[in-house]
C-alpha positions in Angstrom: 0.0 0.0 0.0 1.3 3.4 -0.9 1.3 5.6 2.2 2.5 8.8 0.5 2.2 10.0 -3.1 4.4 12.4 -5.0 2.1 14.4 -7.2 3.8 15.9 -10.3 2.5 18.8 -12.3 3.9 19.3 -15.8 3.0 20.2 -19.4 2.6 16.6 -20.6 4.0 15.1 -23.8 1.8 16.6 -26.4 -0.3 19.7 -26.9 -4.0 19.0 -26.8 -6.8 21.3 -28.1 -7.9 22.0 -24.5 -4.4 23.2 -23.5 -5.3 26.7 -24.8 -7.3 27.0 -21.5 -4.7 25.6 -19.3 -1.7 27.1 -17.6 1.8 26.3 -18.9 3.5 24.0 -16.4 0.1 22.7 -15.2 -1.3 20.9 -18.2 -1.0 17.4 -16.8 -0.8 15.7 -13.4 0.4 12.3 -12.4 1.5 10.5 -9.2 4.2 8.2 -8.0 4.5 6.4 -4.7 6.5 3.7 -3.0 4.7 0.5 -1.8 7.0 -0.8 0.9 5.2 -4.1 1.2 5.6 -4.9 -2.5 9.0 -3.2 -2.6 8.0 -1.4 -5.8 7.4 2.2 -7.0 4.0 2.7 -8.5 3.7 5.4 -11.3 0.1 6.3 -12.0 -0.2 8.4 -15.3 -3.7 9.0 -16.5 -3.9 10.5 -20.0 -6.5 11.2 -22.6 -5.2 8.2 -24.6 -5.2 5.8 -21.6 -3.9 5.3 -18.2 -0.4 3.8 -17.6 0.5 2.2 -14.4 4.2 1.2 -14.0 5.5 -1.0 -11.2 9.3 -0.5 -10.8 12.0 -1.9 -8.5 13.9 0.7 -6.5 16.9 0.5 -9.0 14.6 1.0 -12.0 12.7 3.8 -10.5 15.6 6.3 -10.1 15.8 7.2 -13.8 12.0 7.4 -14.1 11.7 9.7 -11.0 14.5 11.9 -12.3 12.6 12.2 -15.6 9.4 13.2 -13.7 11.3 15.7 -11.6 12.8 17.3 -14.7 9.5 17.3 -16.7 7.7 18.9 -13.8 10.5 21.5 -13.1 10.2 20.5 -9.5 6.5 21.2 -9.3 5.7 18.2 -7.1 3.9 17.8 -3.8 3.9 15.1 -1.1 0.4 13.9 -0.2 -0.9 11.2 2.1 -3.9 9.6 0.6 -7.2 9.6 2.5 -8.4 6.2 3.8 -11.4 5.9 1.5 -13.4 7.9 -1.0 -17.1 8.6 -0.6 -17.8 10.1 -4.1 -16.9 10.1 -7.8 -14.5 12.7 -9.0 -16.1 15.8 -10.6 -13.5 16.2 -13.3 -12.5 13.7 -15.8 -9.0 13.3 -17.2 -5.8 13.4 -15.3 -7.1 15.7 -12.6 -10.1 13.6 -11.7 -8.1 10.4 -11.8 -5.3 11.6 -9.5 -7.9 13.2 -7.1 -9.7 9.8 -7.0 -6.3 8.0 -6.4 -5.7 10.4 -3.4 -9.3 9.9 -2.1 -10.2 13.6 -2.4 -12.6 15.8 -4.2 -10.7 17.1 -7.2 -10.5 20.5 -8.6 -11.2 21.1 -12.3 -7.7 21.8 -13.4 -4.1 20.9 -12.5 -3.4 24.3 -10.9 -6.7 24.1 -9.0 -5.6 20.6 -7.7 -2.2 22.0 -6.8 -3.7 24.8 -4.7 -6.2 22.4 -3.1 -3.4 20.0 -2.1 -1.4 22.9 -0.6 -4.5 24.0 1.4 -4.9 20.4 2.6 -1.3 20.5 4.0 0.7 18.9 1.1 4.3 19.9 1.2 6.9 20.4 -1.5 8.2 17.0 -2.5 11.8 18.2 -3.0 13.6 21.0 -1.1 14.1 23.1 -4.1 10.5 22.7 -5.4 9.0 26.1 -6.4 5.6 27.0 -5.0 4.8 29.1 -8.1 3.0 31.8 -6.2 0.1 29.6 -5.2 -1.2 30.0 -1.7 
């Protein structure tokens, strides 16, 4: 069981038509967490084209996590998931999927989810993570 997720905010790999209404640097959200019992990293990446779930050994995960840190320019938060979810997510896509994974009511956009997680007590995942003016 993953006890803490790293939630990464980035632009994603391609430009979609709806990106004209999104904020650069906050066009996609995905999560990574370590399952100590399984001794595996879980990478949860919901996309419009399908969701990818990777299970990686500690040695394999280093390169993937470095890639996520670089792609997100350090925009990553540490979040403990809630025990259970009592509702369906409001938003579809990556925001709703990651909110459901975390067991929270999701915002409608990646920046909205970022602000919501900060209000809930999420902390910067890495010491040099920028807060991007969200409070």
